[in-house]
C-alpha positions as CSV (number, residue, x, y, z in Angstrom):
1,X,14.1,12.9,-5.5
2,X,16.1,14.7,-7.9
3,X,20.0,15.6,-7.6
4,X,21.8,18.1,-9.7
5,X,25.6,19.6,-9.1
6,X,25.1,23.2,-7.4
7,X,24.8,26.1,-9.6
8,X,23.3,24.1,-12.2
9,X,19.7,23.8,-13.8
10,X,19.3,20.5,-15.4
11,X,19.0,17.3,-12.9
12,X,21.2,14.4,-13.7
13,X,20.4,12.1,-10.8
14,X,16.5,10.8,-9.7
15,X,16.0,8.0,-7.0
16,X,12.6,7.3,-5.0
17,X,12.2,6.3,-1.7
18,X,11.4,2.6,-0.2
19,X,8.4,1.7,2.1
20,X,10.4,3.4,4.9
21,X,11.3,6.6,3.7
22,X,15.0,5.7,2.7
23,X,17.0,6.2,-0.4
24,X,20.5,5.7,-1.9
25,X,22.2,7.4,-5.0
26,X,25.8,7.4,-6.0
27,X,27.2,10.5,-7.6
28,X,30.5,11.5,-8.6
29,X,32.7,12.8,-5.2
30,X,34.3,16.3,-5.0
31,X,31.3,18.3,-5.8
32,X,28.3,20.4,-4.1
33,X,25.1,18.9,-4.8
34,X,21.6,19.9,-4.5
35,X,18.8,17.1,-3.3
36,X,15.6,18.5,-4.3
37,X,12.2,16.5,-3.0
38,X,9.1,16.9,-4.7
39,X,6.1,15.2,-3.0
40,X,2.6,15.6,-3.7
41,X,0.5,17.9,-1.1
42,X,4.0,18.8,0.5
43,X,6.0,21.6,0.1
44,X,9.2,21.4,-2.0
45,X,12.4,21.1,-0.2
46,X,16.4,21.6,-1.2
47,X,19.1,20.3,0.5
48,X,23.0,21.2,0.0
49,X,25.3,18.3,0.1
50,X,29.2,18.9,0.1
51,X,30.8,15.8,-1.2
52,X,34.1,17.1,-1.1
53,X,34.6,16.2,2.7
54,X,32.3,13.3,3.3
55,X,31.5,11.1,0.6
56,X,29.0,9.2,2.6
57,X,26.4,11.0,4.4
58,X,22.7,10.9,6.0
59,X,20.1,13.4,5.0
60,X,17.1,13.9,7.1
61,X,14.3,15.7,5.4
62,X,11.0,16.6,7.1
63,X,7.9,16.9,4.8
64,X,5.7,20.1,5.2
65,X,2.1,20.1,4.2
66,X,1.9,22.9,1.5
67,X,0.5,26.4,3.0
68,X,1.0,25.2,6.4
69,X,2.6,28.5,8.7
70,X,6.2,28.1,9.6
71,X,5.3,29.1,13.0
72,X,5.4,26.0,15.0
73,X,1.9,26.4,15.7
74,X,-0.6,23.6,15.2
75,X,-4.1,24.5,13.6
């Protein structure tokens, strides 16, 4: 996972999940951030995080296989 301030192109932080898919990262409070997930064979996902209100947050990310229709129908 890579993290950057919203509106910036350059990523400033990077972290990896543990064997249970958990991760933690510390960033300066008071900014909006984007968390970008990149996993082989899955679509990249971008989540927005507002650290102006809550300095500790839990994120839930559901990976979607590449090319899978987003209709909810199973192949």
